[in-house]
Structures are given as C-alpha cells and as structure tokens.
N, C-alpha and C positions, 0 to 999 in steps of 0.2 A: 209568342216568343218561347223558345225552348229554355227550360231551366238548366243551369250548369253550376256545379259546385267546384270552387277552387279549394283544394285540400290544404288550407293554411289558416293560421290565426294572425298572420301578419297583414294588417290592413293596407300597408304600402304595396306589398306584393299583389294583393287582391286588386288594387286600383290599376296596376300595370296590366293585368289580365283583362279587366273590365274595358280598358281603353281599346284593346284589340277586338274583344269578343262582342261587345254591345252592338257595334255597327254590322256584325254578321248575323244579328237576330237572336242573340243569347241573353237571357236574364241571369246575371252573374250573382252568385252567393259565395260566401266563404264560411269557414268553420265558426267564426264569431257569431254567425246567424243560427248556429246549432249548439248552444252551450252545453247540452246534455250529451253530446257525442263522446264516444270513447277515443282515447289516444291510440294511434297505431304505432306499434313498436317497429322501428327500422332495423331489421335484422339482416338485410341484404349485404352482399359483399361489394356491390358497385352502386353508383348513382342510379343507374337504370333500374336495378332490382328494387331499391328503396322506393323509387317513384311508383313502380308497378304495385308494390305492397300497399302503399298509401291510397293510390287511385282505386284499386279494386276493393279494398276494405270499406272506403267511404261510399263508393258506388253501391255496394251491397247493403250497407247500413241504411242508406236513404233512398235507394231505388232510383237514383238520378245520375245523369252523365256527370263524370268527375274528372278534373285535371289535377294531377299532383306533380310537384317537382322535387328534385333533390339536387343540390348543387354544392360546390365547394371549390377549394383551391388545391391544385396539384403542382408540386415543385419537383422538377427532375432531380436535382441534387439530393433531395430527401427521399428518393425512390418512390415518388408519388404522394408522400405525406404533405399536408394533413389529410387530403382526400376526403373520404366519407366521414371522417371524424373532425372536419373543419370547424364546426360550431363549438365543439367541446375539446379542442386540441390540448388546451392547458389544464383541463379538469372537467368534472361532471357539470359544474355550473357554467352556463354560457357567459363568456367574458371576452369581449373583443380585444381589449388592451392586453390581457394576459396571453391570448392567442398570438397577437402580433409580436409581443416581446419574446415569446418562445421561438417563433420563426426567426426573428432577427438574431437571437442568441445562437441558434443552430447554424445560421449562415454567416456568422461573424468571420471575417477574414477570407470569405469565399469570393473569388473575383467575379466581376459583373458577367462575363461570358459563360459562367457556370451557374447563374442564378435564374435560368429560364423557368417560366411557370405559366400556368393557364388556369383560368376559371372555367369550370364545366357546369352546365345545367342540363339535366335530363328531365324530360316531361313525359308523363304517361297519361293517356286518355282512356278511361274505362267507363263502362255503363252496362245497364241491363241488356242482355241479349245482343251484345256486340263484342267483337274481338278487341283486346287492349292494343293500343297503338303507342309507340314510343318515338321520340325525336331527341336529338342532343345538339346543343350549341356550345361553342367555345369562344374564348377571348384570349389571345396569346399576349404574353408580356414577360416581364422579369421582376424580381423582387428588389426593391430599393434598399439602400443602407440604413434609411431612417424613415420615420413617418413624415409625409408631406401632404398637405391639403386637409380640409375640414368637412368636405361633403361626403355623402355616402355612409356606409357602415361596414362592419366586418373588416376584412383585409384591404379594403379600398385604399387606405393611406400608404400602404407599402407596395401596392401592385402597379407597376409602370406599364401602361398600354403600349404594345410594341411599336406601332407606327406613329403614335402621337408624342411619345417621350414625356408624358405627364402621368401622374398617378390617377387612378379612378377617383380619388378623393378631391382632385383638382378640377374635375369635370362637373358641369351643371347636370341636374337630373335629366334634362332633355338630351344633352350630349351622350350621357351614359346610356340612356334608354335606346339609343341608335346603334351602339357598338358592343354592348355587354353580352355575356354568354347567355343570359336570359332572353335578351332581345333577339339574338341569333336563333335560339331554340323556338321562340314564339313566332318568328317569321316562317319557320318550317311548319309549325303547328297551324298557322293561319292558312297556308297553302293546302294543307290536308283538309281543314274544315271547310274551305272554299270549294273543294273538288266534289 
C-alpha cells in the first residue's frame, strides 16, 4: 500500500478521505499521526492557493504523497465573503456560532433571491517528484434566515442546499457526504487517482 497524508488535524475529515482512498490501495495518515509537524501558514488569496501551500509543505516535510484541502462559504451578496476567511470570519478564534451570527446579521432584511451562496472545496495533491494537481468541488444553495438542524458543523445550520430545500444541518452524514462540496471534489480526485 502507498502511504498518503491528509493535511488535516480534523479526524472526521480524515475519515472521509480514508473511506475513498483505502479501497484504492492507499494507507491513509493525517497530521494527528505527526504531532511534531510544523503548522503551515495559509497566505494564499484563494482556496486553491491555500490547498497547494499546505499540500506541498507537508509533502516536502515528510517526503510522502499529501492531499490538502481548503474550503469555505462564498456568499454572492457579501461579494464572496466569508470566503477564505470562513473559519475565522467573526474573529481570530474559530467560533462557529459567532461566524453564523455575523453572516445572519449582515444578511438581515436581504430577500431570499439575493442570498445565493455556495460551499467550495479545493483539493491539492502533492508529492516528491510529481507535479501538484488540484481539483475543486462546489455545493450550491442559499442562506436561511435562521439556524435550522443540529447535524454537521460550521455554517451547515444556515446553508440551504439548492435542490433539497433543507439545510446541511438537517441531512444525515451519509446524505451530506453524497452532495457536499468536499464529496464533489473528492469524486474528481478519485477519478484522477484511478487513472
């Protein structure tokens, strides 16, 4: 089996990747397996740039094939915000509820047809002696007026999935993993790794 590192300390995210990559013959690790590793500063201007920065830095650090992702919420009415700052939109400390409340306040009294939004996930695959490859997946929807649902994390309780008319937080993990931005990016990744 080929070793591959998922550049995350999020065990839930690592499990999602393991589900796809293990059947393809990869032995999946994440950054929790390398506690001495250095944090990679995300200085890119786009999701793709940040994913590349992380993937290439971790691949160089450990000499192994590495997949990194950068993802977030893009709201048309807010000119693409929170975007690459999604995790810390309300401040330097990651706080899902504060981020959600900031978005809801900024969209107060904005009509439904102007609340279009999408989750975006960029994946980069880097490794020794290979060119870095990137893919991107999206999930279209709009922002609800209030939080609905208890599943998921981040902006899931206010993101209404376009064709389903329910928030991400109302979906089971299995349903979400079929239609999410990360799932769509991973499908593209899977076809590349299979080829």
